[in-house]
C-alpha positions in Angstrom: 14.9 -0.6 -5.3 17.8 -3.0 -5.3 20.3 -0.2 -5.0 18.4 1.0 -1.9 18.5 -2.5 -0.4 22.2 -2.7 -1.1 22.9 0.7 0.5 21.0 -0.3 3.6 22.9 -3.6 3.9 26.2 -1.7 3.7 25.4 0.4 6.7 26.6 -0.8 10.1 24.6 -1.8 13.1 25.5 1.4 14.9 23.9 3.4 12.1 20.8 1.3 12.3 20.4 2.0 16.0 20.3 5.8 15.4 17.4 5.4 13.0 14.1 6.0 14.8 12.3 3.8 12.5 14.4 0.7 13.2 12.4 -1.9 14.9 13.9 -3.2 18.1 12.2 -5.5 20.5 8.4 -5.5 19.9 7.3 -3.9 23.1 3.8 -2.6 23.6 5.3 0.9 23.6 7.0 0.4 20.3 3.8 -1.1 18.7 1.7 1.8 20.1 4.2 4.4 18.8 4.4 2.7 15.4 0.7 2.1 14.8 -1.0 5.0 16.6 1.3 7.8 17.6 3.5 8.0 14.5 0.6 7.9 11.9 -1.4 10.5 13.7 1.4 12.9 14.7 3.4 12.7 11.5 0.3 13.0 9.3 -0.7 16.1 11.4 2.8 17.5 10.8 2.5 17.0 7.1 -1.0 18.6 7.1 0.5 21.6 8.9 3.4 22.0 6.5 1.2 21.6 3.5 -1.3 24.1 4.9 1.5 26.7 5.6 3.1 26.3 2.1 0.2 25.6 -0.2 -2.7 27.4 1.3 -1.4 30.6 2.9 -0.6 34.0 1.4 -0.4 35.0 -2.2 2.2 32.5 -3.3 0.9 29.0 -3.2 3.7 26.4 -3.5 3.2 23.7 -6.2 2.8 20.1 -5.2 6.3 19.0 -6.0 8.0 21.7 -3.9 5.7 21.1 -1.0 6.5 17.4 -1.2 10.2 18.1 -1.3 10.0 20.3 1.8 8.0 17.7 3.7 10.5 15.0 2.7 13.5 17.1 3.7 11.9 17.9 7.1 11.1 14.2 7.8 14.7 13.0 7.4 16.3 14.6 10.5 13.2 13.8 12.6 13.8 10.1 12.1 17.3 10.1 13.6 20.8 10.9 12.7 21.4 8.0 10.5 21.8 7.3 6.8 18.7 5.1 7.1 16.7 8.3 7.8 16.9 9.2 4.1 14.6 6.2 3.4 11.6 7.9 4.8 11.8 10.9 2.4 9.9 9.3 -0.5 7.1 8.2 1.8 6.7 11.7 3.3 6.9 13.3 -0.2 4.0 11.0 -1.2 2.0 12.0 2.0 2.5 15.7 1.2 1.4 15.2 -2.4 -1.7 13.4 -1.2 -2.5 16.1 1.4 -1.9 18.9 -1.1 -4.2 17.4 -3.7 -7.0 16.8 -1.2 -6.7 20.3 0.1 -6.9 21.6 -3.4 -10.2 19.8 -3.7 -11.4 21.4 -0.4 -11.3 18.1 1.5 -8.2 18.4 3.6 -9.7 16.1 6.3 -10.0 13.3 3.8 -6.3 13.7 2.8 -5.3 13.6 6.5 -7.2 10.4 7.3 -6.0 8.8 4.1 -2.4 9.6 5.1 -3.0 8.2 8.6 -4.4 5.0 7.0 -1.5 4.6 4.6 1.0 5.3 7.4 -0.7 2.8 9.7 -0.6 0.2 6.9 3.1 0.8 6.2 4.1 0.6 9.8 1.9 -2.5 10.3 3.9 -4.3 7.7 7.1 -3.3 9.4 5.8 -4.5 12.8 4.5 -7.7 11.3 7.8 -8.4 9.5 9.7 -7.8 12.7 7.4 -10.1 14.6 7.9 -12.9 12.0 11.5 -12.4 11.0 12.9 -10.8 14.2 14.7 -7.5 14.6 
């Protein structure tokens, strides 16, 4: 984790601005997007990708490959920045959670669990920005 922190610190301010997850001023729009829009929409996207890869057709993809695809798809969606790579492990985890709950026949539980985890993670970022500043 220290290597990730060092890599982030080495990136310039211009690169930070191109990352969609970078907190700016805490406006109501930013807070709504971070706490409502992103968890719902991005968890729905993960659900769709997992459903397409792990539930359709004869060849069902294993958990690890589904997680890698979701992680890879999440990177460009979070901006053209080196920071965008930081979201990959989180989206891989969300895909693995969704995949396992779908295997149990409870895909809705996986979806709402991902929404909750995403909300909690973004809440920490919003709270840290409110306390420490952008």
